[in-house]
C-alpha positions in Angstrom: 0.0 0.0 0.0 1.3 3.4 -1.0 1.3 6.2 1.4 -0.7 9.3 0.4 1.2 12.4 1.1 -0.1 15.9 0.5 1.7 19.1 1.0 -0.6 21.8 2.1 0.4 25.3 1.4 -1.3 27.9 3.3 -2.8 30.4 1.0 -2.6 34.0 2.1 -6.0 35.7 2.3 -6.8 39.4 2.1 -9.5 40.8 4.3 -10.9 44.0 2.9 -13.3 46.4 4.6 -15.6 48.1 2.1 -15.3 51.9 2.4 -18.4 54.1 2.8 -18.0 55.5 -0.8 -18.3 52.1 -2.3 -21.1 51.1 0.1 -23.0 54.2 -1.1 -22.5 53.0 -4.8 -24.1 49.7 -3.9 -27.0 51.4 -2.1 -27.7 53.6 -5.2 -27.6 50.5 -7.4 -30.0 48.5 -5.1 -32.4 51.5 -4.9 -32.3 51.8 -8.7 -33.1 48.1 -8.9 -36.1 48.4 -6.6 -37.4 51.3 -8.7 -36.9 49.2 -11.9 -38.7 46.2 -10.5 -41.6 48.4 -9.3 -42.0 49.9 -12.8 -42.0 46.6 -14.8 -42.8 43.7 -12.5 -46.2 42.5 -11.5 -46.2 42.0 -7.8 -46.4 38.4 -6.6 -44.8 36.5 -3.7 -41.5 36.2 -5.5 -41.2 39.9 -6.4 -42.3 40.8 -2.8 -39.6 38.5 -1.5 -36.9 40.1 -3.7 -38.2 43.6 -2.7 -37.9 42.6 1.0 -34.4 41.2 0.5 -33.3 44.4 -1.3 -34.6 46.6 1.5 -32.6 44.5 4.0 -29.4 44.8 1.9 -29.9 48.5 1.5 -30.2 48.7 5.3 -27.0 46.7 5.8 -25.0 48.9 3.4 -26.4 52.2 4.7 -25.8 51.5 8.4 -22.6 53.3 9.4 -22.1 50.8 12.3 -22.1 47.8 10.0 -18.7 46.8 8.6 -18.9 44.8 5.3 -15.8 42.7 4.7 -14.6 40.7 1.8 -12.2 37.8 2.3 -10.4 36.7 -0.8 -7.6 34.2 -1.3 -4.4 35.3 -2.8 -4.9 33.2 -6.0 -8.3 34.8 -6.6 -7.0 38.2 -5.8 -4.1 37.9 -8.2 -6.1 36.3 -11.0 -9.2 38.5 -10.7 -8.8 40.2 -14.1 -8.4 36.9 -15.9 -11.5 35.4 -14.2 -13.7 37.3 -16.6 -14.0 40.6 -14.6 -11.8 42.6 -16.9 -10.5 44.8 -14.0 -8.0 44.2 -11.3 -9.4 43.5 -7.8 -10.2 46.9 -6.4 -7.8 48.5 -3.9 -9.6 50.2 -1.0 -7.8 52.6 1.3 -9.2 53.7 4.6 -9.1 57.4 5.2 
């Protein structure tokens, strides 16, 4: 019987806090989405559920006491542009 050996490399991870300016962009996008749904969708249980979830997300992103963090592995961070996003992973700086 052969012995199975694995070498585990610890991948470095980046922990990024989303700054207020970027959180505000998400809030604007979510609010625009709510308006769009309201103008074209017929309200039913599914649409009402989406509307409810959007309001919750807006609240999360608007609340100054809620930190939103992204954790991303080094491989994903370094290959972000080639993963179909066509931009480098955003760099956020705290003021």
